[in-house]
KEROLO-596422 format. One record per atom (N, C-alpha, C, O): x, y, z. Coordinates in pm, whole numbers, padded with zeros to 5 digits, always signed. Layout:
BEGIN
XYZ ...
END
This chain:
BEGIN
+02959+08038+11329 +02950+08046+11183 +03060+08136+11129 +03076+08249+11174 +03136+08086+11033 +03247+08162+10977 +03202+08241+10855 +03099+08213+10794 +03282+08341+10821 +03250+08424+10705 +03296+08356+10577 +03395+08283+10576 +03224+08381+10469 +03258+08331+10337 +03291+08450+10248 +03232+08557+10262 +03387+08431+10157 +03423+08535+10062 +03405+08482+09920 +03435+08366+09892 +03356+08568+09832 +03338+08524+09694 +03313+08644+09604 +03265+08748+09650 +03345+08629+09477 +03296+08723+09378 +03147+08695+09359 +03104+08580+09370 +03068+08798+09331 +02924+08780+09321 +02863+08880+09224 +02914+08991+09207 +02754+08840+09162 +02677+08927+09073 +02539+08946+09135 +02475+08848+09174 +02495+09069+09144 +02366+09100+09207 +02253+09071+09110 +02246+09129+09002 +02163+08980+09149 +02050+08942+09065 +01922+09017+09102 +01838+09042+09016 +01908+09051+09230 +01785+09115+09276 +01813+09189+09405 +01894+09145+09487 +01745+09302+09424 +01762+09382+09544 +01625+09433+09586 +01563+09511+09512 +01576+09392+09703 +01442+09426+09749 +01453+09498+09883 +01526+09455+09972 +01379+09609+09898 +01378+09681+10025 +01320+09593+10135 +01217+09527+10117 +01387+09592+10250 +01341+09513+10364 +01290+09601+10477 +01191+09569+10543 +01357+09711+10499 +01317+09807+10601 +01362+09944+10554 +01407+09960+10441 +01352+10043+10640 +01394+10177+10602 +01544+10184+10574 +01589+10273+10501 +01619+10094+10630 +01765+10101+10615 +01828+09977+10552 +01945+09981+10513 +01753+09867+10541 +01814+09741+10497 +01747+09685+10372 +01636+09725+10336 +01816+09593+10307 +01767+09528+10186 +01790+09378+10194 +01877+09330+10267 +01710+09304+10117 +01735+09162+10094 +01786+09149+09951 +01717+09186+09856 +01905+09095+09937 +01965+09084+09804 +01978+08936+09766 +02007+08850+09848 +01955+08911+09639 +01982+08780+09582 +02107+08795+09496 +02109+08873+09401 +02210+08719+09529 +02335+08730+09455 +02378+08592+09407 +02352+08490+09471 +02444+08591+09293 +02497+08468+09235 +02647+08468+09260 +02722+08543+09196 +02691+08385+09353 +02831+08384+09392 +02910+08281+09311 +02855+08181+09266 +03036+08308+09295 +03122+08217+09220 +03143+08086+09296 +03154+07980+09234 +03149+08092+09428 +03185+07975+09507 +03065+07895+09557 +03072+07772+09564 +02955+07962+09593 +02842+07893+09656 +02712+07900+09576 +02607+07859+09626 +02718+07951+09455 +02596+07962+09376 +02507+08075+09424 +02555+08174+09479 +02378+08060+09404 +02283+08166+09439 +02253+08164+09588 +02228+08059+09647 +02255+08283+09649 +02219+08295+09789 +02131+08419+09807 +02136+08512+09727 +02053+08418+09913 +01975+08535+09954 +02030+08582+10087 +02050+08502+10179 +02054+08711+10098 +02119+08762+10218 +02057+08895+10261 +02010+08973+10179 +02059+08918+10390 +02016+09045+10446 +02135+09139+10449 +02241+09106+10503 +02117+09257+10390 +02222+09359+10390 +02177+09473+10480 +02105+09563+10436 +02220+09470+10604 +02179+09572+10701 +02247+09705+10669 +02369+09712+10650 +02167+09811+10665 +02219+09943+10637 +02242+09972+10490 +02299+10076+10457 +02200+09883+10403 +02228+09900+10260 +02157+10020+10199 +02201+10073+10097 +02046+10065+10262 +01969+10176+10206 +02011+10312+10262 +01959+10415+10220 +02102+10312+10353 +02150+10439+10406 +02237+10509+10302 +02314+10444+10233 +02225+10643+10291 +02304+10717+10192 +02454+10693+10206 +02527+10686+10107 +02500+10680+10328 +02642+10654+10352 +02659+10520+10424 +02737+10506+10517 +02582+10422+10376 +02585+10290+10437 +02711+10213+10405 +02797+10262+10331 +02724+10093+10461 +02848+10014+10445 +02869+09956+10306 +02977+09907+10276 +02765+09959+10220 +02776+09894+10090 +02785+09992+09974 +02802+09951+09859 +02773+10121+10003 +02781+10226+09899 +02694+10187+09780 +02575+10162+09797 +02751+10183+09659 +02674+10148+09538 +02704+10006+09489 +02682+09975+09372 +02753+09923+09576 +02800+09790+09533 +02688+09689+09514 +02714+09580+09463 +02563+09721+09553 +02454+09624+09543 +02351+09661+09437 +02237+09616+09441 +02392+09745+09340 +02304+09777+09228 +02285+09652+09141 +02374+09567+09133 +02170+09643+09077 +02137+09526+08996 +02246+09500+08890 +02285+09591+08817 +02292+09376+08883 +02391+09325+08788 +02533+09371+08817 +02624+09341+08740 +02554+09442+08927 +02690+09479+08963 +02773+09356+09000 +02720+09259+09054 +02899+09362+08971 +02994+09259+09013 +03069+09311+09134 +03129+09419+09129 +03067+09235+09243 +03131+09279+09366 +03200+09163+09434 +03164+09047+09413 +03297+09195+09515 +03359+09096+09604 +03290+09108+09738 +03296+09213+09803 +03225+09001+09781 +03140+09008+09900 +03194+08920+10012 +03267+08823+09990 +03156+08958+10131 +03181+08878+10251 +03046+08859+10318 +02972+08955+10338 +03014+08735+10353 +02884+08709+10413 +02894+08591+10510 +02982+08506+10499 +02802+08588+10603 +02792+08477+10698 +02689+08380+10643 +02570+08412+10636 +02735+08263+10604 +02649+08163+10541 +02586+08075+10648 +02656+08011+10726 +02454+08073+10650 +02382+07996+10751 +02331+07866+10691 +02285+07863+10577 +02340+07759+10767 +02301+07628+10716 +02150+07608+10718 +02099+07520+10648 +02078+07687+10796 +01932+07673+10803 +01868+07747+10686 +01937+07796+10597 +01733+07753+10687 +01660+07821+10581 +01656+07972+10599 +01600+08042+10515 +01715+08024+10705 +01714+08168+10728 +01810+08237+10632 +01897+08173+10572 +01792+08367+10618 +01876+08444+10526 +02021+08447+10572 +02050+08451+10692 +02111+08446+10476 +02251+08473+10507 +02264+08621+10545 +02174+08700+10520 +02376+08656+10603 +02399+08795+10643 +02516+08851+10564 +02629+08804+10577 +02489+08951+10482 +02594+09015+10404 +02663+09120+10490 +02598+09210+10544 +02792+09108+10504 +02866+09200+10592 +02954+09298+10517 +02990+09403+10571 +02990+09265+10392 +03079+09353+10317 +03061+09329+10168 +03040+09216+10125 +03069+09434+10090 +03063+09422+09944 +03146+09533+09882 +03119+09652+09903 +03246+09496+09806 +03333+09593+09741 +03310+09588+09590 +03334+09485+09526 +03262+09698+09535 +03227+09703+09393 +03350+09682+09305 +03454+09746+09324 +03337+09591+09209 +03444+09569+09111 +03405+09625+08974 +03487+09686+08906 +03279+09603+08934 +03234+09652+08803 +03085+09682+08810 +03007+09604+08864 +03047+09796+08756 +02906+09836+08751 +02853+09814+08611 +02916+09857+08514 +02739+09747+08598 +02682+09718+08467 +02627+09846+08404 +02550+09918+08467 +02666+09875+08279 +02629+10000+08213 +02564+09972+08077 +02594+10041+07980 +02478+09873+08070 +02416+09835+07943 +02338+09945+07876 +02332+09951+07753 +02276+10035+07955 +02195+10141+07897 +02279+10244+07821 +02224+10324+07746 +02410+10242+07841 +02496+10334+07768 +02496+10304+07618 +02531+10391+07538 +02458+10184+07580 +02462+10144+07439 +02322+10130+07380 +02295+10183+07272 +02233+10060+07448 +02096+10047+07400 +02009+09988+07511 +02058+09918+07600 +01880+10017+07503 +01786+09957+07598 +01782+09806+07581 +01764+09733+07679 +01800+09759+07457 +01797+09614+07434 +01911+09546+07509 +01892+09438+07565 +02028+09606+07512 +02140+09547+07587 +02111+09549+07737 +02145+09455+07808 +02049+09657+07784 +02011+09665+07925 +01909+09556+07960 +01927+09483+08058 +01803+09545+07880 +01699+09446+07907 +01753+09303+07894 +01711+09213+07966 +01848+09284+07802 +01908+09151+07788 +01986+09114+07913 +01982+08999+07957 +02057+09211+07971 +02126+09185+08097 +02030+09145+08207 +02056+09051+08282 +01917+09216+08217 +01815+09181+08316 +01760+09040+08290 +01732+08964+08383 +01744+09006+08161 +01693+08874+08125 +01788+08763+08169 +01743+08662+08222 +01917+08782+08148 +02013+08680+08190 +02008+08661+08342 +02018+08549+08392 +01994+08772+08415 +01984+08762+08560 +01858+08687+08601 +01860+08608+08695 +01748+08710+08529 +01624+08639+08560 +01639+08489+08537 +01588+08409+08616 +01708+08450+08431 +01729+08307+08406 +01804+08242+08521 +01767+08134+08567 +01910+08307+08568 +01986+08251+08679 +01901+08246+08806 +01904+08147+08879 +01826+08351+08831 +01745+08358+08952 +01636+08251+08953 +01609+08192+09058 +01574+08226+08840 +01460+08134+08836 +01499+07988+08808 +01423+07897+08842 +01614+07965+08746 +01649+07829+08705 +01749+07761+08798 +01764+07639+08791 +01817+07834+08883 +01914+07771+08974 +01858+07764+09115 +01769+07841+09152 +01909+07672+09193 +01867+07654+09332 +01962+07727+09426 +02080+07746+09394 +01911+07768+09540 +01996+07832+09641 +02105+07736+09688 +02080+07619+09713 +02227+07788+09699 +02336+07709+09752 +02387+07600+09661 +02457+07509+09706 +02353+07607+09531 +02399+07506+09435 +02506+07569+09347 +02473+07645+09256 +02635+07541+09371 +02742+07610+09299 +02745+07575+09150 +02728+07460+09112 +02768+07676+09069 +02788+07658+08925 +02895+07756+08881 +02866+07861+08823 +03018+07722+08911 +03129+07814+08888 +03146+07848+08740 +03174+07962+08705 +03128+07749+08654 +03143+07775+08510 +03031+07866+08460 +03055+07955+08378 +02909+07844+08509 +02797+07929+08471 +02819+08073+08519 +02784+08168+08449 +02877+08089+08637 +02911+08222+08687 +03004+08292+08589 +02987+08410+08559 +03102+08218+08540 +03195+08276+08443 +03126+08318+08315 +03156+08424+08259 +03032+08237+08268 +02958+08273+08146 +02874+08398+08169 +02869+08486+08084 +02807+08406+08284 +02725+08523+08314 +02813+08648+08322 +02778+08753+08269 +02925+08636+08388 +03017+08751+08400 +03063+08798+08263 +03064+08918+08236 +03102+08706+08178 +03149+08741+08044 +03039+08809+07963 +03064+08910+07897 +02919+08753+07968 +02807+08810+07891 +02773+08951+07939 +02749+09040+07857 +02771+08972+08070 +02740+09105+08123 +02851+09205+08090 +02823+09322+08064 +02975+09161+08092 +03085+09250+08056 +03072+09294+07910 +03095+09411+07879 +03035+09201+07822 +03018+09236+07681 +02899+09331+07664 +02910+09432+07595 +02786+09299+07726 +02667+09382+07713 +02686+09521+07772 +02627+09618+07724 +02768+09531+07876 +02785+09657+07945 +02900+09742+07898 +02913+09858+07939 +02986+09686+07813 +03110+09758+07780 +03129+09785+07631 +03223+09855+07593 +03043+09731+07546 +03061+09754+07403 +02930+09737+07329 +02841+09665+07374 +02918+09805+07215 +02803+09787+07129 +02812+09647+07068 +02914+09612+07010 +02706+09569+07081 +02712+09430+07036 +02574+09382+06995 +02475+09451+07014 +02570+09263+06938 +02445+09197+06904 +02391+09132+07031 +02436+09024+07068 +02296+09198+07097 +02246+09148+07225 +02178+09013+07211 +02186+08930+07301 +02113+08990+07097 +02044+08863+07077 +02143+08747+07069 +02116+08638+07119 +02258+08772+07008 +02361+08669+06998 +02419+08638+07136 +02445+08522+07167 +02439+08741+07217 +02489+08721+07353 +02388+08642+07435 +02425+08551+07509 +02259+08677+07423 +02155+08607+07497 +02147+08460+07455 +02133+08372+07540 +02157+08433+07324 +02153+08296+07277 +02268+08215+07336 +02249+08101+07378 +02386+08275+07338 +02501+08205+07395 +02474+08167+07540 +02503+08054+07581 +02418+08260+07618 +02394+08229+07760 +02280+08129+07776 +02288+08042+07863 +02176+08140+07696 +02067+08043+07703 +02119+07901+07682 +02080+07808+07753 +02206+07885+07583 +02262+07753+07554 +02350+07705+07670 +02343+07588+07708 +02430+07794+07726 +02519+07754+07835 +02441+07715+07960 +02477+07618+08027 +02334+07789+07993 +02261+07758+08115 +02181+07629+08099 +02168+07553+08196 +02128+07602+07981 +02058+07475+07958 +02155+07358+07970 +02122+07255+08028 +02273+07375+07914 +02374+07270+07920 +02421+07247+08063 +02431+07133+08108 +02449+07354+08135 +02502+07345+08271 +02402+07284+08369 +02441+07208+08458 +02275+07315+08353 +02173+07271+08450 +02106+07139+08413 +02013+07096+08482 +02151+07075+08307 +02098+06943+08274 +01971+06944+08190 +01899+06845+08187 +01944+07055+08122 +01826+07064+08036 +01862+07058+07888 +01782+07097+07803 +01981+07010+07859 +02026+07010+07720 +01932+06925+07633 +01908+06809+07665 +01879+06981+07523 +01783+06907+07440 +01847+06787+07370 +01968+06783+07349 +01765+06692+07336 +01808+06573+07263 +01801+06603+07114 +01694+06639+07063 +01914+06589+07043 +01918+06624+06901 +01953+06507+06810 +01907+06502+06696 +02032+06414+06858 +02084+06309+06772 +01986+06193+06752 +01994+06122+06652 +01896+06174+06846 +01798+06064+06837 +01663+06115+06885 +01654+06224+06941 +01560+06036+06863 +01425+06076+06902 +01417+06088+07055 +01456+05997+07127 +01366+06201+07101 +01356+06224+07245 +01252+06135+07311 +01250+06123+07433 +01166+06073+07230 +01061+05988+07285 +01099+05841+07285 +01085+05773+07387 +01146+05789+07171 +01174+05645+07160 +01322+05612+07150 +01360+05496+07162 +01407+05713+07126 +01551+05689+07119 +01603+05646+06984 +01722+05617+06971 +01518+05640+06882 +01560+05599+06749 +01654+05703+06688 +01623+05822+06690 +01771+05661+06634 +01860+05757+06568 +01787+05826+06452 +01708+05763+06382 +01813+05953+06433 +01742+06030+06332 +01832+06060+06213 +01949+06093+06231 +01778+06049+06091 +01858+06082+05972 +01875+06233+05959 +01800+06310+06018 +01974+06273+05881 +01993+06415+05854 +01881+06464+05762 +01859+06407+05655 +01811+06568+05804 +01702+06625+05726 +01714+06777+05728 +01774+06835+05818 +01654+06840+05627 +01656+06986+05623 +01574+07045+05737 +01605+07153+05787 +01470+06973+05778 +01384+07019+05887 +01357+06904+05983 +01338+06790+05942 +01356+06936+06111 +01321+06839+06214 +01206+06896+06296 +01175+07015+06288 +01143+06809+06373 +01034+06850+06460 +01079+06840+06605 +01120+06734+06651 +01072+06951+06675 +01117+06956+06814 +00996+06954+06906 +00908+07039+06896 +00992+06855+06996 +00884+06846+07093 +00920+06925+07218 +01011+06888+07292 +00847+07034+07243 +00875+07117+07361 +00858+07037+07489 +00941+07047+07580 +00753+06958+07497 +00726+06881+07619 +00827+06768+07636 +00861+06732+07749 +00875+06712+07525 +00970+06601+07532 +01114+06647+07546 +01199+06569+07588 +01142+06770+07511 +01277+06823+07525 +01373+06777+07419 +01491+06754+07448 +01325+06761+07295 +01414+06721+07188 +01339+06692+07060 +01217+06705+07053 +01415+06652+06958 +01356+06624+06828 +01282+06489+06832 +01314+06402+06913 +01184+06476+06745 +01099+06358+06742 +01103+06292+06605 +01111+06361+06503 +01098+06160+06602 +01089+06088+06476 +00946+06098+06423 +00855+06141+06494 +00928+06058+06297 +00797+06072+06232 +00685+06000+06308 +00580+06061+06331 +00702+05873+06350 +00592+05807+06423 +00560+05873+06557 +00444+05881+06597 +00663+05921+06628 +00641+05977+06763 +00581+06117+06760 +00523+06162+06859 +00596+06187+06648 +00544+06325+06644 +00394+06330+06620 +00331+06434+06638 +00335+06217+06578 +00192+06213+06548 +00111+06239+06675 +00128+06171+06776 +00023+06337+06669 -00066+06367+06781 -00001+06442+06896 -00066+06468+06997 +00125+06478+06883 +00194+06549+06991 +00155+06697+06993 +00132+06757+06888 +00148+06753+07112 +00123+06896+07128 +00255+06971+07143 +00356+06914+07182 +00251+07100+07110 +00368+07186+07126 +00491+07132+07054 +00597+07114+07114 +00474+07106+06923 +00583+07061+06838 +00620+07175+06743 +00532+07235+06681 +00749+07203+06731 +00796+07318+06654 +00896+07270+06548 +00981+07185+06576 +00884+07324+06426 +00981+07293+06322 +01112+07365+06349 +01113+07480+06392 +01221+07296+06322 +01353+07358+06339 +01442+07313+06223 +01443+07195+06187 +01515+07407+06164 +01599+07377+06048 +01729+07311+06090 +01774+07326+06204 +01789+07239+05997 +01918+07176+06024 +02026+07283+06047 +02120+07262+06123 +02010+07398+05980 +02107+07507+06000 +02101+07560+06143 +02204+07593+06202 +01980+07568+06199 +01966+07615+06338 +02027+07515+06435 +02089+07554+06533 +02010+07385+06408 +02069+07283+06495 +02222+07288+06488 +02290+07268+06589 +02275+07313+06370 +02420+07326+06356 +02471+07447+06434 +02577+07443+06497 +02393+07556+06429 +02432+07676+06504 +02430+07649+06654 +02515+07699+06727 +02334+07571+06699 +02325+07536+06840 +02453+07467+06886 +02507+07500+06992 +02500+07373+06809 +02622+07300+06844 +02744+07391+06840 +02835+07378+06923 +02746+07485+06744 +02858+07579+06736 +02863+07667+06860 +02971+07689+06916 +02747+07719+06903 +02743+07805+07020 +02778+07728+07148 +02836+07784+07241 +02741+07601+07153 +02772+07520+07271 +02922+07502+07287 +02973+07498+07399 +02993+07491+07176 +03135+07452+07181 +03231+07567+07152 +03350+07545+07132 +03180+07691+07150 +03265+07807+07124 +03260+07902+07242 +03171+07893+07326 +03357+07992+07248 +03353+08097+07349 +03280+08218+07291 +03270+08233+07169 +03229+08303+07378 +03157+08421+07331 +03247+08513+07249 +03203+08559+07144 +03370+08543+07291 +03456+08628+07208 +03478+08571+07067 +03482+08646+06970 +03491+08439+07055 +03506+08378+06923 +03383+08403+06837 +03396+08435+06718 +03265+08389+06896 +03141+08405+06820 +03119+08550+06778 +03068+08576+06670 +03158+08643+06864 +03137+08784+06832 +03229+08832+06720 +03202+08935+06657 +03336+08759+06693 +03425+08794+06582 +03373+08742+06448 +03426+08778+06343 +03270+08656+06453 +03215+08598+06331 +03110+08691+06269 +03059+08780+06337 +03079+08672+06141 +02969+08748+06081 +02837+08713+06150 +02830+08618+06228 +02734+08789+06120 +02604+08762+06180 +02553+08625+06139 +02579+08578+06028 +02479+08561+06229 +02422+08430+06203 +02272+08447+06177 +02199+08483+06269 +02224+08421+06055 +02082+08443+06024 +01988+08350+06100 +01868+08377+06108 +02041+08239+06154 +01956+08143+06225 +01931+08180+06371 +01856+08111+06440 +01995+08287+06420 +01981+08324+06561 +01834+08346+06600 +01792+08290+06702 +01754+08425+06525 +01613+08444+06566 +01534+08313+06574 +01459+08292+06668 +01552+08225+06474 +01480+08097+06475 +01516+08015+06599 +01428+07961+06666 +01644+08007+06628 +01689+07925+06741 +01646+07985+06874 +01610+07912+06966 +01648+08117+06884 +01608+08181+07009 +01458+08165+07035 +01416+08148+07149 +01377+08170+06930 +01233+08148+06950 +01208+08006+06999 +01125+07983+07087 +01281+07911+06942 +01266+07772+06985 +01308+07756+07130 +01234+07698+07210 +01426+07805+07165 +01473+07792+07303 +01388+07874+07399 +01374+07838+07516 +01331+07985+07349 +01242+08063+07434 +01120+07983+07475 +01077+07991+07590 +01064+07908+07384 +00949+07824+07417 +00990+07709+07509 +00916+07671+07599 +01109+07655+07485 +01157+07545+07568 +01184+07594+07711 +01147+07526+07807 +01246+07709+07725 +01273+07765+07857 +01141+07798+07928 +01129+07777+08049 +01043+07849+07853 +00913+07879+07912 +00847+07752+07966 +00781+07754+08070 +00864+07642+07894 +00810+07514+07941 +00880+07469+08069 +00815+07422+08162 +01011+07482+08074 +01087+07442+08193 +01041+07522+08315 +01025+07466+08424 +01021+07652+08296 +00981+07739+08407 +00832+07730+08439 +00790+07766+08548 +00753+07682+08344 +00608+07679+08361 +00540+07808+08320 +00419+07823+08334 +00617+07902+08269 +00567+08032+08223 +00680+08101+08147 +00797+08068+08167 +00647+08197+08060 +00754+08273+07995 +00828+08359+08096 +00765+08412+08188 +00959+08376+08082 +01031+08471+08167 +00967+08609+08159 +00919+08649+08053 +00967+08681+08268 +00900+08812+08272 +00964+08911+08176 +00896+09000+08125 +01093+08898+08151 +01161+08993+08063 +01127+08972+07916 +01164+09054+07832 +01057+08865+07882 +01019+08842+07743 +00938+08959+07687 +00949+08990+07568 +00858+09022+07771 +00773+09131+07722 +00854+09252+07676 +00801+09341+07608 +00983+09257+07712 +01069+09368+07671 +01166+09329+07560 +01244+09412+07513 +01162+09203+07518 +01254+09154+07415 +01174+09127+07289 +01085+09041+07292 +01202+09196+07178 +01118+09188+07058 +01092+09047+07007 +00983+09020+06956 +01189+08957+07018 +01171+08822+06965 +01059+08745+07033 +01002+08653+06974 +01026+08782+07158 +00940+08696+07239 +00806+08757+07277 +00735+08702+07361 +00770+08868+07218 +00646+08933+07258 +00522+08850+07226 +00415+08873+07282 +00535+08752+07134 +00420+08670+07096 +00417+08534+07165 +00324+08456+07144 +00517+08503+07248 +00519+08373+07315 +00414+08371+07425 +00411+08460+07511 +00328+08270+07423 +00222+08257+07522 +00264+08164+07635 +00360+08089+07623 +00189+08172+07743 +00214+08086+07858 +00193+07941+07817 +00088+07906+07764 +00295+07856+07840 +00287+07716+07801 +00251+07624+07917 +00250+07502+07901 +00222+07681+08033 +00195+07598+08150 +00057+07533+08138 +00016+07458+08227 
END
């Protein structure tokens, strides 16, 4: 088995023994992997501080084709996430983005573009005072698009009928998109969404984060995030655990 090298972001770090840890990392080249880091808990171990949560590191690991853990052999810290330097909300938002990647992606499934989006979002959250909700919305939209969960907006998600432009549409959480008038009758978990919020969704999908951060505040961000929060909760079968620390989502109930 040969060694693999990649940039990686630490998503989770769990104690395995007195001296070792099991880390979940999102690599640029191979996607999410779980690896055993021998000696990681030693004060002067081989990984120093490079495996802290959300750290960006250049790693070397032995990738195993079986279901057993990969073996992490080297990690050189490139950037340490410092979200708490600005606000707890930015810190919790960083943890939330890591949870989305950990729960929504499969092991060994590469998503190089998504890695870039996560890296950019964490750099913004950790290096400058910013609108954390806007950064989170940008990443939520990118991960839904990248993983094939992009909602249906132009036609009815149930029957495929093209939909006219309206000030308000009805979004079916279970159907994953907007519904026409006949199809929305009797449906459960249907949420109203404004045309302005749908326009914002398309803007965030087709813009870069730096471009969006240079714009004035978007008043539709809370509405759109609540909608996507319910949709993501449906995809996962439960609300993300970090919702309890994010003010927008404290009232979202389990949709499973």
